[in-house]
N, C-alpha and C positions, 0 to 999 in steps of 0.2 A: 128323436129323429131329426136330422137336418132338413131344412126346406129344400126341395128339389124343384127346379123350374118345370112347369107343366108344358108338355108338348101338345100343341093344338092340331087336331086332325080334321081333314075332310074325307068323307067316304063317298065314292061314286060307283054305283052298281045298279043295273036295271032291275035286279030282283030284290024286292023289299025285304023278303025273309033273310037273304044273305046280308043286306045292309044292317038289318036289325041284330043279326047274330054277331057280326063283326063289331058293331057298336057296343053291344053288351059285353063281349069278351075284352075288348080293349079298354072299355070304361072301368073294368075291375082293377086296372093298373093305376096306382096312385099318381103317376107322373104323366098319364095320358088323358086327354079330354077330347071327345068328338064334338066339334063346334058346328058342323054342317054335314048334311047328307043330301045327295042328289041322285037322280035315276037315269040321267042321260048325259052323253058327252057334251052336248051343247050347253048344258047348265053348269059345267065345271068351272070355266073361267069366271063367269059372273059371281059364282059362290066364293071362289078364291079371292076375288077382288073385294067382296063384301066382308068376308070373315077373316081373311089373312091367316090361313092355317100355316103351321110350320111344315107339315107333311100332308100331301094329298095321296090317298090310296085309291088307285083307279083300276077298274076292270078293263079288259081289252074290248070285248064285244058289247057295245051299248048302242042304243038308238041315237040318231043324230050323227055325231062324229064318233069314231071309236076312241078307245083309251090312248092309243099311240098318237093319233092326231091331237087329242086333248093335251097330252103330255107336252108336245111341242108348243101349243098355245099357252099353256101355263108357264113354261120356261121363258117365253117372250114377254108375257104380261106381268108375271110376278116371279122374277128370278130368285127371290128369297125363299119361295116355297119349293121344297124338295118333293119329288114324285116317286112313289113306290107302286109298281104294278103288282096287283094281287089278282090272279086270274085262274080260272079252271083250265084254260087252254095253254098248257105248257109246251108250246111249239118253238123249236129253235129259231125259226124266222121271226116270230114275234119278239123273242128276246133281243135279237140283233137290231131289229127296227126300233124297239123301245129305247134301247141304250143310245142309238143314233139320234133319237128324238129328244134325248136329254134326261131320261129316267135315271134315278140314282139306284134303283133296285128293282128286282123282278123275282117274285115268289109265287108259288101256287097256293090255291085256297085250302088245300088239305095240310098246309103247314101247321104244326101245333101252335096253340095260342101263345105260349111263352116264347116260342121262336119268332112268331110274327111280331110280338111286342118288342123283342130284342132287335128285329130287323128295322122297325120304326125308329128306335133309339139310335141305331148305327147310321141310318140314312140321315137322321137329324144332325148327327155329329159331322156329317160331311163324307161319310164312308160309302162305298158301293157294296150292295148286297145282292148276290145272284144265287139262285137255287143251283147247287153244285152239279146235280145230275143234268139239269137243263144246259148249264154252261158247257159240259162235256159234249152233250148232243149237238150243241150249236157249233162247236169246233169241228165235229165230224161232218155235219151237214154242209158247212161252208155257207158262203153268201148266195143269195138268190141269183140264178143264171139269167133271169128275165130282165129285159130292159124296162125302163119306166113305162114306155108306151105299150109293150107287151103285157105288163102288169095291168095297166088300165083296161086293155081290151079283154083280158081274162076276167077281170072283175065285172065288166059289163056283160060278159057271157054267162055269168053265174046263174041267171034266171032263165037260161035257154033262149034268149032273144035271138032273132034272126040276124044275119050279117047286115042287112039293110038297117035294122033298128039300131044295132050297135054303131054303125057308121054315122047315123043321124045323131045319136046321143053324144058321140065323141068328135063330131065335126070332121070325120075322115071319109075318104072314098071307100067304097066297098072292096075294091082291090087291095087297098092298104090294110083294111081289117083282115081280109083273108090271109095276106102275107104275114101279119103279126100273129094270127092264130096258128098258122102253119109252123112258124118259128117257135112259138111257145110249146106246141105239141111236141116238136122235136127235142127241145131243151129239157122238157120234163119226162121224156121217155114214154109219153102217152101214145095211144092209138087214135084218139079223137079229142075234141075240145072239152067234152064233159069230163073225161078222165084227166085231162091236163088241169082243169079247174080243181078237181079233187086232190090231185097231187100237190098243186101249189098251195091249196088251203091247208093240207095236212102238214106242210112244212112251214106254214106261217108266212108265206111270201105275198099273200094278198091282203 
């Protein structure tokens, strides 16, 4: 057998069981080696800079910063490290935002192990790998209709905070917050802000 260069991997997922399962599955491949595992978005870049993986496999929803924000940070701090998003949340908006942040691939966690390993290899070779069903859904869903500020206001409204609290958190006037919430409700086709948050989350816009 000819010597095959080993692809060095970093795994980032807040669930230890998921990290362990991914590490075990990918570690069975002779050309893949997991060199680091982290459980939060904040820990991704320091681990990348320390271990210099070829490919970083990131979940989307993690404590600290999310996987999409971490992707952008990795691309700035270590452009030689390619990013593959591996997530439970196959939402069209997540796919679009991840690719805009610089991810080279986006697959869901129920991808068979052999396909995941192949996705890692393809990303490492400089190719783009996207779950085909999700890509089709993304085309149908289109881009988020929300402005950046409407997105910020809806994110701040996720926990049911009052308009005054949201205004203080985002350094906006209460009237401006109400206007942004009203606009976001209209754009999402919702009847209230809680429904607007759910719709935006369901599409991966937040």
